C-alpha positions as a Python dict, from the first residue, in 0.01 Angstrom:
ca = {
    (1, 'M'): (0, 0, 0),
    (2, 'T'): (-375, 24, 2),
    (3, 'E'): (-542, -219, 239),
    (4, 'A'): (-893, -356, 277),
    (5, 'R'): (-1026, -610, 518),
    (6, 'G'): (-903, -953, 409),
    (7, 'T'): (-731, -811, 100),
    (8, 'V'): (-373, -716, 31),
    (9, 'I'): (-308, -486, -265),
    (10, 'P'): (63, -460, -346),
    (11, 'A'): (212, -114, -370),
    (12, 'P'): (372, 5, -693),
    (13, 'A'): (701, -166, -759),
    (14, 'T'): (1019, 20, -675),
    (15, 'P'): (1347, -22, -862),
    (16, 'A'): (1542, -324, -744),
    (17, 'P'): (1907, -299, -647),
    (18, 'C'): (2158, -360, -924),
    (19, 'G'): (2208, -729, -998),
    (20, 'K'): (1882, -831, -825),
    (21, 'R'): (1518, -853, -914),
    (22, 'V'): (1202, -844, -702),
    (23, 'V'): (1003, -1163, -701),
    (24, 'G'): (710, -1123, -935),
    (25, 'R'): (336, -1125, -870),
    (26, 'S'): (321, -1501, -927),
    (27, 'D'): (585, -1575, -663),
    (28, 'L'): (497, -1685, -312),
    (29, 'R'): (466, -1414, -49),
    (30, 'R'): (488, -1464, 321),
    (31, 'F'): (245, -1267, 536),
    (32, 'V'): (279, -1194, 905),
    (33, 'P'): (20, -1024, 1126),
    (34, 'S'): (85, -663, 1218),
    (35, 'A'): (50, -521, 1564),
    (36, 'A'): (-302, -403, 1477),
    (37, 'G'): (-400, -749, 1365),
    (38, 'R'): (-394, -658, 1003),
    (39, 'P'): (-179, -859, 757),
    (40, 'R'): (123, -691, 603),
    (41, 'V'): (371, -810, 343),
    (42, 'A'): (688, -953, 492),
    (43, 'R'): (1025, -853, 366),
    (44, 'V'): (1024, -896, -9),
    (45, 'V'): (1235, -1194, -121),
    (46, 'T'): (1511, -1102, -365),
    (47, 'V'): (1706, -1340, -581),
    (48, 'V'): (2039, -1304, -749),
    (49, 'D'): (1989, -1267, -1125),
    (50, 'G'): (2240, -1091, -1342),
    (51, 'G'): (2535, -1167, -1119),
    (52, 'A'): (2499, -1544, -1137),
    (53, 'R'): (2436, -1545, -1506),
    (54, 'G'): (2725, -1311, -1560),
    (55, 'R'): (2957, -1545, -1371),
    (56, 'L'): (2827, -1833, -1581),
    (57, 'R'): (2895, -1643, -1902),
    (58, 'R'): (3245, -1560, -1787),
    (59, 'G'): (3328, -1901, -1641),
    (60, 'G'): (3160, -2115, -1906),
    (61, 'P'): (3431, -2073, -2171),
    (62, 'W'): (3703, -2167, -1923),
    (63, 'L'): (3505, -2475, -1829),
    (64, 'V'): (3486, -2564, -2200),
    (65, 'L'): (3863, -2522, -2223),
    (66, 'A'): (3911, -2767, -1938),
    (67, 'L'): (3665, -3014, -2090),
    (68, 'C'): (3838, -2991, -2428),
    (69, 'A'): (4175, -3064, -2269),
    (70, 'L'): (4018, -3356, -2083),
    (71, 'S'): (3860, -3486, -2404),
    (72, 'F'): (4187, -3469, -2598),
    (73, 'T'): (4374, -3635, -2313),
    (74, 'G'): (4117, -3913, -2295),
    (75, 'C'): (4138, -3963, -2671),
    (76, 'A'): (4518, -3985, -2661),
    (77, 'L'): (4513, -4231, -2372),
    (78, 'A'): (4252, -4444, -2546),
    (79, 'Q'): (4459, -4447, -2862),
    (80, 'L'): (4767, -4553, -2668),
    (81, 'A'): (4575, -4824, -2482),
    (82, 'L'): (4457, -4970, -2814),
    (83, 'G'): (4804, -4944, -2964),
    (84, 'L'): (4845, -4667, -3217),
    (85, 'P'): (4928, -4835, -3550),
    (86, 'L'): (4999, -4508, -3736),
    (87, 'G'): (5043, -4717, -4051),
    (88, 'D'): (4987, -4429, -4292),
    (89, 'L'): (5233, -4213, -4102),
    (90, 'D'): (5496, -4486, -4145),
    (91, 'V'): (5432, -4474, -4520),
    (92, 'Y'): (5480, -4098, -4520),
    (93, 'R'): (5808, -4135, -4333),
    (94, 'A'): (5923, -4405, -4576),
    (95, 'E'): (5844, -4171, -4866),
    (96, 'G'): (6057, -3901, -4704),
    (97, 'W'): (6345, -4147, -4666),
    (98, 'A'): (6310, -4249, -5031),
    (99, 'V'): (6352, -3886, -5133),
    (100, 'R'): (6659, -3847, -4912),
    (101, 'T'): (6828, -4172, -5016),
    (102, 'G'): (6729, -4178, -5383),
    (103, 'E'): (6527, -4499, -5360),
    (104, 'D'): (6235, -4564, -5595),
    (105, 'L'): (5943, -4387, -5434),
    (106, 'Y'): (5667, -4601, -5582),
    (107, 'D'): (5827, -4940, -5518),
    (108, 'L'): (5792, -4907, -5142),
    (109, 'A'): (5609, -5176, -4945),
    (110, 'V'): (5569, -5062, -4583),
    (111, 'S'): (5462, -5284, -4291),
    (112, 'R'): (5315, -5633, -4310),
    (113, 'H'): (5027, -5494, -4513),
    (114, 'A'): (5271, -5387, -4789),
    (115, 'L'): (5134, -5034, -4800),
    (116, 'Q'): (5246, -4832, -5102),
    (117, 'A'): (5289, -4468, -5189),
    (118, 'T'): (4984, -4331, -5369),
    (119, 'Y'): (5027, -3951, -5353),
    (120, 'P'): (5201, -3726, -5611),
    (121, 'P'): (5578, -3672, -5576),
    (122, 'F'): (5524, -3326, -5424),
    (123, 'A'): (5373, -3491, -5115),
    (124, 'A'): (5689, -3698, -5066),
    (125, 'L'): (5892, -3377, -5057),
    (126, 'L'): (5674, -3248, -4774),
    (127, 'F'): (5729, -3573, -4582),
    (128, 'V'): (6109, -3534, -4569),
    (129, 'P'): (6103, -3345, -4232),
    (130, 'L'): (5947, -3655, -4074),
    (131, 'T'): (6280, -3832, -4122),
    (132, 'L'): (6461, -3577, -3906),
    (133, 'L'): (6293, -3709, -3589),
    (134, 'G'): (6296, -4041, -3414),
    (135, 'V'): (5996, -4265, -3466),
    (136, 'E'): (5840, -4202, -3125),
    (137, 'A'): (5902, -3828, -3136),
    (138, 'M'): (5751, -3815, -3484),
    (139, 'R'): (5440, -4001, -3370),
    (140, 'V'): (5386, -3774, -3071),
    (141, 'L'): (5437, -3462, -3282),
    (142, 'V'): (5193, -3575, -3552),
    (143, 'C'): (4929, -3666, -3291),
    (144, 'V'): (4961, -3321, -3132),
    (145, 'L'): (4944, -3153, -3471),
    (146, 'N'): (4629, -3347, -3559),
    (147, 'F'): (4467, -3240, -3232),
    (148, 'G'): (4550, -2882, -3318),
    (149, 'L'): (4406, -2927, -3667),
    (150, 'V'): (4079, -3051, -3514),
    (151, 'I'): (4045, -2714, -3338),
    (152, 'V'): (4130, -2522, -3655),
    (153, 'L'): (3881, -2732, -3853),
    (154, 'A'): (3614, -2655, -3594),
    (155, 'Q'): (3688, -2282, -3611),
    (156, 'L'): (3681, -2272, -3992),
    (157, 'S'): (3363, -2481, -3998),
    (158, 'L'): (3191, -2237, -3763),
    (159, 'R'): (3301, -1950, -3984),
    (160, 'L'): (3182, -2131, -4297),
    (161, 'T'): (2836, -2202, -4156),
    (162, 'G'): (2789, -1853, -4012),
    (163, 'I'): (2784, -1957, -3646),
    (164, 'R'): (2961, -1666, -3474),
    (165, 'P'): (2946, -1671, -3094),
    (166, 'A'): (3015, -1346, -2912),
    (167, 'G'): (3253, -1257, -2634),
    (168, 'H'): (3468, -1529, -2481),
    (169, 'W'): (3264, -1791, -2663),
    (170, 'R'): (3434, -1678, -2982),
    (171, 'W'): (3737, -1887, -2885),
    (172, 'A'): (3553, -2135, -2665),
    (173, 'A'): (3301, -2250, -2927),
    (174, 'P'): (3566, -2413, -3151),
    (175, 'L'): (3701, -2594, -2845),
    (176, 'A'): (3354, -2725, -2763),
    (177, 'V'): (3310, -2852, -3118),
    (178, 'A'): (3658, -3005, -3123),
    (179, 'A'): (3600, -3180, -2789),
    (180, 'V'): (3311, -3371, -2948),
    (181, 'A'): (3453, -3403, -3300),
    (182, 'V'): (3767, -3579, -3182),
    (183, 'W'): (3550, -3878, -3083),
    (184, 'S'): (3381, -3903, -3421),
    (185, 'E'): (3500, -4201, -3620),
    (186, 'P'): (3654, -4008, -3913),
    (187, 'V'): (3858, -3783, -3685),
    (188, 'W'): (3944, -4066, -3445),
    (189, 'A'): (4070, -4283, -3732),
    (190, 'T'): (4267, -3994, -3881),
    (191, 'V'): (4452, -3954, -3552),
    (192, 'R'): (4489, -4331, -3516),
    (193, 'Y'): (4654, -4380, -3855),
    (194, 'G'): (4848, -4053, -3862),
    (195, 'Q'): (4658, -3944, -4174),
    (196, 'I'): (4657, -3601, -4343),
    (197, 'N'): (4281, -3564, -4393),
    (198, 'L'): (4247, -3284, -4137),
    (199, 'L'): (4529, -3090, -4302),
    (200, 'L'): (4368, -3113, -4646),
    (201, 'A'): (4027, -3000, -4516),
    (202, 'V'): (4185, -2707, -4330),
    (203, 'L'): (4379, -2594, -4639),
    (204, 'V'): (4062, -2586, -4850),
    (205, 'L'): (3848, -2417, -4585),
    (206, 'W'): (4125, -2166, -4519),
    (207, 'D'): (4074, -2041, -4874),
    (208, 'L'): (3697, -2068, -4898),
    (209, 'T'): (3623, -1887, -4570),
    (210, 'R'): (3849, -1585, -4618),
    (211, 'P'): (3676, -1250, -4664),
    (212, 'A'): (3705, -1127, -5021),
    (213, 'P'): (3912, -996, -5178),
    (214, 'H'): (4232, -1170, -5071),
    (215, 'R'): (4540, -1184, -5288),
    (216, 'F'): (4642, -1535, -5175),
    (217, 'A'): (4301, -1701, -5177),
    (218, 'G'): (4331, -2025, -5373),
    (219, 'V'): (4697, -2097, -5303),
    (220, 'A'): (4622, -2329, -5011),
    (221, 'T'): (4374, -2524, -5225),
    (222, 'G'): (4638, -2564, -5497),
    (223, 'I'): (4884, -2700, -5241),
    (224, 'A'): (4619, -2943, -5117),
    (225, 'I'): (4570, -3067, -5475),
    (226, 'G'): (4945, -3117, -5506),
    (227, 'I'): (4945, -3334, -5194),
    (228, 'K'): (4640, -3540, -5289),
    (229, 'L'): (4438, -3500, -5606),
    (230, 'T'): (4085, -3520, -5463),
    (231, 'P'): (4072, -3151, -5349),
    (232, 'A'): (4087, -3061, -5720),
    (233, 'I'): (3708, -3077, -5722),
    (234, 'F'): (3699, -2750, -5525),
    (235, 'A'): (3908, -2579, -5793),
    (236, 'V'): (3671, -2716, -6057),
    (237, 'L'): (3375, -2582, -5856),
    (238, 'C'): (3525, -2233, -5836),
    (239, 'T'): (3624, -2241, -6203),
    (240, 'V'): (3275, -2326, -6329),
    (241, 'A'): (3101, -2089, -6088),
    (242, 'G'): (3354, -1816, -6163),
    (243, 'V'): (3303, -1842, -6539),
    (244, 'L'): (2925, -1830, -6498),
    (245, 'A'): (2955, -1530, -6267),
    (246, 'C'): (3169, -1347, -6522),
    (247, 'L'): (2922, -1427, -6801),
    (248, 'R'): (2654, -1267, -6586),
    (249, 'R'): (2881, -964, -6542),
    (250, 'R'): (2927, -1022, -6174),
    (251, 'D'): (3233, -1028, -5952),
    (252, 'A'): (3530, -1224, -6090),
    (253, 'A'): (3668, -1311, -5745),
    (254, 'L'): (3569, -1678, -5780),
    (255, 'L'): (3751, -1709, -6108),
    (256, 'R'): (4060, -1541, -5964),
    (257, 'L'): (4054, -1789, -5675),
    (258, 'A'): (4036, -2079, -5921),
    (259, 'V'): (4324, -1939, -6127),
    (260, 'R'): (4543, -1911, -5818),
    (261, 'A'): (4453, -2265, -5715),
    (262, 'W'): (4548, -2409, -6055),
    (263, 'A'): (4865, -2199, -6060),
    (264, 'A'): (4969, -2322, -5717),
    (265, 'F'): (4898, -2679, -5825),
    (266, 'A'): (5113, -2626, -6134),
    (267, 'G'): (5388, -2504, -5903),
    (268, 'T'): (5373, -2829, -5705),
    (269, 'L'): (5398, -3024, -6032),
    (270, 'A'): (5702, -2824, -6138),
    (271, 'L'): (5873, -2867, -5802),
    (272, 'G'): (5808, -3241, -5800),
    (273, 'A'): (5937, -3279, -6156),
    (274, 'L'): (6248, -3074, -6076),
    (275, 'V'): (6347, -3273, -5766),
    (276, 'L'): (6205, -3615, -5862),
    (277, 'P'): (6191, -3627, -6243),
    (278, 'A'): (6179, -4006, -6285),
    (279, 'E'): (5916, -4055, -6014),
    (280, 'S'): (5708, -3770, -6153),
    (281, 'W'): (5709, -3918, -6503),
    (282, 'R'): (5614, -4261, -6372),
    (283, 'Y'): (5336, -4128, -6150),
    (284, 'W'): (5165, -3900, -6403),
    (285, 'T'): (5195, -4142, -6696),
    (286, 'D'): (5123, -4473, -6524),
    (287, 'L'): (5022, -4471, -6157),
    (288, 'V'): (4785, -4176, -6128),
    (289, 'L'): (4482, -4387, -6225),
    (290, 'A'): (4600, -4717, -6076),
    (291, 'E'): (4324, -4857, -5855),
    (292, 'D'): (4511, -5162, -5727),
    (293, 'R'): (4747, -4960, -5506),
    (294, 'V'): (4487, -4814, -5269),
    (295, 'G'): (4329, -5129, -5122),
    (296, 'A'): (4043, -5371, -5177),
    (297, 'P'): (3733, -5185, -5298),
    (298, 'E'): (3490, -5408, -5104),
    (299, 'A'): (3648, -5329, -4766),
    (300, 'S'): (3385, -5219, -4516),
    (301, 'A'): (3592, -4907, -4443),
    (302, 'N'): (3560, -4800, -4807),
    (303, 'Q'): (3273, -4553, -4785),
    (304, 'S'): (3247, -4462, -5152),
    (305, 'L'): (2994, -4563, -5418),
    (306, 'R'): (3248, -4809, -5554),
    (307, 'G'): (3273, -4976, -5216),
    (308, 'V'): (2895, -5001, -5184),
    (309, 'L'): (2864, -5154, -5531),
    (310, 'A'): (3148, -5401, -5470),
    (311, 'R'): (2977, -5529, -5155),
    (312, 'M'): (2636, -5543, -5324),
    (313, 'L'): (2765, -5729, -5632),
    (314, 'H'): (2996, -5952, -5423),
    (315, 'T'): (3297, -5876, -5639),
    (316, 'G'): (3601, -5654, -5633),
    (317, 'E'): (3605, -5632, -6013),
    (318, 'L'): (3323, -5394, -6098),
    (319, 'P'): (3180, -5365, -6449),
    (320, 'A'): (3266, -5057, -6651),
    (321, 'W'): (2922, -4902, -6603),
    (322, 'W'): (3012, -4803, -6249),
    (323, 'L'): (3236, -4533, -6402),
    (324, 'L'): (2932, -4387, -6579),
    (325, 'L'): (2745, -4385, -6249),
    (326, 'A'): (3037, -4211, -6076),
    (327, 'A'): (3061, -3956, -6358),
    (328, 'G'): (2689, -3884, -6331),
    (329, 'V'): (2706, -3834, -5955),
    (330, 'C'): (3013, -3613, -5998),
    (331, 'C'): (2840, -3389, -6254),
    (332, 'A'): (2523, -3372, -6044),
    (333, 'G'): (2718, -3287, -5728),
    (334, 'L'): (2915, -3014, -5905),
    (335, 'A'): (2594, -2871, -6049),
    (336, 'V'): (2444, -2857, -5701),
    (337, 'G'): (2758, -2692, -5566),
    (338, 'V'): (2767, -2431, -5843),
    (339, 'A'): (2397, -2352, -5799),
    (340, 'A'): (2439, -2318, -5424),
    (341, 'L'): (2745, -2096, -5463),
    (342, 'L'): (2580, -1862, -5713),
    (343, 'T'): (2270, -1825, -5495),
    (344, 'G'): (2467, -1729, -5185),
    (345, 'R'): (2462, -2071, -5017),
    (346, 'R'): (2837, -2090, -4978),
    (347, 'A'): (2840, -2347, -4695),
    (348, 'W'): (2608, -2580, -4884),
    (349, 'A'): (2826, -2548, -5193),
    (350, 'V'): (3140, -2647, -5004),
    (351, 'V'): (2977, -2939, -4823),
    (352, 'A'): (2812, -3064, -5144),
    (353, 'C'): (3146, -3048, -5324),
    (354, 'A'): (3327, -3237, -5048),
    (355, 'V'): (3059, -3507, -5031),
    (356, 'T'): (3069, -3548, -5410),
    (357, 'A'): (3444, -3610, -5403),
    (358, 'L'): (3401, -3869, -5128),
    (359, 'L'): (3125, -4049, -5316),
    (360, 'V'): (3296, -4077, -5655),
    (361, 'S'): (3651, -4154, -5542),
    (362, 'P'): (3747, -4518, -5608),
    (363, 'V'): (3832, -4555, -5239),
    (364, 'S'): (3710, -4320, -4967),
    (365, 'W'): (3818, -4466, -4637),
    (366, 'S'): (3598, -4377, -4343),
    (367, 'H'): (3867, -4145, -4207),
    (368, 'H'): (3843, -3937, -4525),
    (369, 'W'): (3498, -3823, -4407),
    (370, 'V'): (3634, -3556, -4169),
    (371, 'W'): (3409, -3324, -4371),
    (372, 'A'): (3136, -3454, -4141),
    (373, 'V'): (3236, -3176, -3897),
    (374, 'P'): (3130, -2883, -4121),
    (375, 'A'): (2835, -3089, -4251),
    (376, 'V'): (2688, -3139, -3904),
    (377, 'L'): (2750, -2775, -3810),
    (378, 'L'): (2572, -2671, -4129),
    (379, 'L'): (2264, -2867, -4023),
    (380, 'V'): (2285, -2699, -3681),
    (381, 'A'): (2311, -2356, -3846),
    (382, 'E'): (2001, -2426, -4054),
    (383, 'A'): (1812, -2540, -3743),
    (384, 'R'): (1910, -2224, -3554),
    (385, 'G'): (1814, -1995, -3839),
    (386, 'R'): (1468, -2131, -3919),
    (387, 'R'): (1139, -2060, -3746),
    (388, 'R'): (951, -2333, -3929),
    (389, 'G'): (1074, -2687, -3956),
    (390, 'A'): (1360, -2633, -3712),
    (391, 'R'): (1281, -2961, -3536),
    (392, 'G'): (1349, -3157, -3853),
    (393, 'W'): (1689, -2989, -3896),
    (394, 'W'): (1778, -3060, -3533),
    (395, 'L'): (1683, -3425, -3581),
    (396, 'A'): (1897, -3439, -3896),
    (397, 'A'): (2194, -3288, -3711),
    (398, 'G'): (2151, -3532, -3423),
    (399, 'G'): (2116, -3829, -3657),
    (400, 'A'): (2428, -3732, -3852),
    (401, 'T'): (2623, -3693, -3528),
    (402, 'L'): (2517, -4039, -3413),
    (403, 'L'): (2607, -4190, -3749),
    (404, 'F'): (2957, -4046, -3760),
    (405, 'C'): (3017, -4146, -3398),
    (406, 'S'): (2882, -4500, -3445),
    (407, 'Y'): (3203, -4671, -3569),
    (408, 'V'): (2970, -4905, -3755),
    (409, 'S'): (3222, -4995, -4026),
    (410, 'W'): (3460, -5120, -3755),
    (411, 'L'): (3196, -5360, -3624),
    (412, 'L'): (3150, -5543, -3954),
    (413, 'P'): (3363, -5844, -4054),
    (414, 'H'): (3695, -5742, -4208),
    (415, 'D'): (4019, -5936, -4245),
    (416, 'E'): (4250, -6083, -4509),
    (417, 'T'): (3987, -6340, -4614),
    (418, 'R'): (3770, -6058, -4758),
    (419, 'P'): (3445, -6145, -4577),
    (420, 'E'): (3291, -5820, -4706),
    (421, 'L'): (3221, -5999, -5035),
    (422, 'D'): (2961, -6215, -4859),
    (423, 'L'): (2785, -5968, -4630),
    (424, 'P'): (2410, -6021, -4585),
    (425, 'P'): (2178, -5734, -4691),
    (426, 'G'): (2142, -5597, -4338),
    (427, 'Q'): (2517, -5565, -4290),
    (428, 'Q'): (2556, -5418, -4638),
    (429, 'L'): (2311, -5146, -4539),
    (430, 'L'): (2513, -5072, -4227),
    (431, 'A'): (2832, -5061, -4433),
    (432, 'A'): (2673, -4802, -4664),
    (433, 'G'): (2596, -4553, -4387),
    (434, 'Y'): (2829, -4270, -4494),
    (435, 'P'): (2745, -4286, -4869),
    (436, 'L'): (2371, -4289, -4794),
    (437, 'A'): (2414, -3987, -4567),
    (438, 'G'): (2620, -3819, -4840),
    (439, 'L'): (2349, -3873, -5101),
    (440, 'A'): (2091, -3733, -4857),
    (441, 'L'): (2308, -3425, -4804),
    (442, 'L'): (2342, -3375, -5178),
    (443, 'A'): (1964, -3397, -5222),
    (444, 'T'): (1915, -3149, -4937),
    (445, 'A'): (2174, -2913, -5085),
    (446, 'A'): (1993, -2926, -5419),
    (447, 'A'): (1662, -2840, -5254),
    (448, 'V'): (1819, -2555, -5057),
    (449, 'A'): (1990, -2412, -5367),
    (450, 'V'): (1672, -2427, -5573),
    (451, 'T'): (1455, -2263, -5307),
    (452, 'A'): (1709, -1999, -5204),
    (453, 'P'): (1590, -1648, -5297),
    (454, 'R'): (1858, -1476, -5500),
    (455, 'G'): (2049, -1210, -5313),
    (456, 'T'): (1931, -1330, -4972),
    (457, 'P'): (2211, -1438, -4736),
    (458, 'A'): (2172, -1791, -4611),
    (459, 'A'): (2323, -1983, -4326),
    (460, 'G'): (2693, -1930, -4355),
    (461, 'A'): (2662, -1666, -4625),
    (462, 'A'): (2642, -1349, -4418),
    (463, 'R'): (3013, -1287, -4457),
    (464, 'R'): (3129, -1312, -4815),
    (465, 'P'): (3432, -1540, -4848),
    (466, 'A'): (3727, -1500, -5070),
    (467, 'G'): (3616, -1591, -5416),
    (468, 'S'): (3241, -1562, -5358),
    (469, 'S'): (3032, -1396, -5622),
    (470, 'A'): (2912, -1046, -5553),
    (471, 'R'): (2544, -1000, -5484),
}
């Protein structure tokens, strides 16, 4: 180094050993006097850099695995401590027994709440294996399966929204999402009641996130429609978007996906009619539109537009105009979904379609809103992919996470006396949390679809799914 009286001029930097770096100019240096009385730089301080971060990158995913296992264990123990009712699972088992014994499927009244079968006959056929196990073994198995479906839902949601971690985080990221999602109210309640919401969401996303072309894309959606009719809105979405894409002389993959979905649904109808002809006739000619079999519309857990209106009007018998409102919201939501799909905003199209179905259904129990998982991840993907306005997207993602983890509908009055008919305005607002968030998501999806430049990949659109239109 070059020295002058009272001044120390550092010598040119030399390469640092592998895995270490030399402390920079701004770091503290220690000086000691030399034998000649002149100052000289003490041994340069080195710090571990790449090695520590490398160990963190390698060990982080395994830490996430442990935390996910701990989260699932805590959730299971909490469910057991509260007493798992699994009321819906008991209905499914009773439906399976009705198929095996020849009893009337739609005259069942299960538990003290007199729960009834509301799904198509094909669903009852799928519930027959539940009767081959004891009650406790069945409950444990279904809980484990639902935990597994949470992980699959997280993985498919990450794929849908275009969040693709690298390295070991490719398998650890879904576990991290699942560890949090399992404590959200929709997922928690699905596990608590033994519901099939996670399965339906996974079947639809399995189709809509596959890389095109895929010969079986659409079949899983058709099966989901056969189990419960509400996923039919996704087949409608793909049908309309596919026809428009063909009219514009673009790829017909969307239309092929829709055709497979409707064909698979027709197969479930045929199978149900073949095995359960009387039940099939009764369901499709009488019970398919029956609203009195699914529960009181004003219940605080009913997070649909019908539930909001019933609580606002203080009556369970809504006027006929509510159907016009539901039809308008349905058409608007489908239009938003089609526009988003044709402009490359695949994730927004799927989320908008799911939210539309939840809003317009006569009864959308809070546990039906498991679509909150891909919705929140979509907001996160938008925040990560934007240079301007990212803070607003992060706030939206955080607010949605808090809402779906708030359990607010459980805190409101609810019992056999129907206190929801007399809720004050403040409590009505709290009870409308999910529908209000759904309407906000639809409005945001519309804005994103309108402003999306054609041909430009958006969040979640970098990898074209099965059935997406060609750019």
